[in-house]
C-alpha positions as CSV (number, residue, x, y, z in Angstrom):
1,M,0.0,0.0,0.0
2,A,1.1,3.6,-0.6
3,I,1.8,6.0,2.3
4,H,3.8,9.1,2.7
5,A,6.6,9.8,5.3
6,V,6.8,13.5,6.0
7,L,10.2,15.1,6.9
8,P,10.5,18.0,9.4
9,G,10.6,20.5,6.5
10,G,7.3,19.2,5.1
11,Y,8.7,17.2,2.2
12,A,6.8,13.9,1.8
13,I,8.5,10.7,0.7
14,P,6.2,8.3,-1.1
15,L,6.6,4.8,0.2
16,T,5.1,1.4,-0.8
17,V,4.8,-0.8,2.3
18,S,3.0,-3.9,3.6
19,P,0.8,-4.0,6.7
20,D,3.0,-6.9,8.0
21,W,6.2,-4.8,7.9
22,T,7.8,-4.0,11.3
23,I,8.4,-0.4,12.1
24,E,12.1,-1.3,12.2
25,K,11.9,-2.4,8.5
26,L,10.0,0.9,7.7
27,I,12.8,2.9,9.4
28,A,15.4,1.0,7.4
29,M,13.7,1.9,4.2
30,I,13.5,5.6,5.2
31,T,17.2,5.7,6.2
32,K,18.0,4.7,2.6
33,H,16.0,7.6,1.3
34,I,17.3,10.3,3.7
35,G,20.7,9.1,4.8
36,I,20.2,9.5,8.5
37,Q,21.0,6.8,11.0
38,A,18.1,4.8,12.2
39,E,18.9,5.6,15.9
40,R,18.2,9.3,15.2
41,I,14.7,8.6,13.7
42,L,11.4,8.6,15.5
43,L,8.2,7.9,13.5
44,M,4.8,9.3,14.5
45,H,1.3,8.4,13.5
46,N,-1.9,10.0,14.9
47,S,0.4,11.9,17.4
48,E,1.8,8.6,18.8
49,P,5.3,7.3,18.5
50,L,5.8,4.1,16.5
51,Y,8.0,1.4,18.0
52,G,10.1,-1.1,16.1
53,I,8.7,-4.4,17.2
54,F,5.2,-3.6,16.1
55,T,3.9,-3.6,12.5
56,V,2.4,-1.1,10.1
57,G,-0.9,-3.0,10.5
58,D,-0.6,-3.0,14.4
59,Y,-0.7,0.8,14.2
60,E,-3.6,0.7,11.7
61,I,-1.8,2.8,9.2
62,K,-4.0,2.9,6.1
63,E,-3.5,3.4,2.3
64,G,-2.7,7.1,1.6
65,E,-2.1,8.1,5.2
66,K,0.9,10.1,6.4
67,I,3.5,9.2,9.0
68,F,5.8,11.8,10.3
69,I,9.6,11.5,10.6
70,G,11.1,13.0,13.7
71,I,14.9,13.5,13.7
72,W,16.8,13.7,17.0
73,I,19.4,16.5,16.9
74,G,21.2,16.3,20.2
75,Q,18.3,16.2,22.8
76,N,15.9,18.0,20.5
77,L,13.4,16.4,18.2
78,A,12.8,18.1,14.8
79,I,9.4,17.1,13.3
80,S,6.9,18.7,10.8
81,K,4.6,21.3,12.2
82,A,1.7,19.3,10.7
83,C,2.3,16.6,13.3
84,S,0.5,17.4,16.6
85,L,2.5,16.3,19.6
86,A,-0.4,17.2,22.0
């Protein structure tokens, strides 16, 4: 299924994923696109962090939805303004 991963600057990366993919596998795919170490990436969906042992399906991510890429810079998290952390 097709989803978009949104970088802190707002650019969206189109991705084709499967509901049975782990978040770890999704992060590995994203690191290939953006060249940032997996340890510095935090993915968010519906204002909730996504953890590596769970799957895309576990988080009920649907076709066409957006996930947000947070990037740790020191102790600060850079993430798109479109992602509500409230």
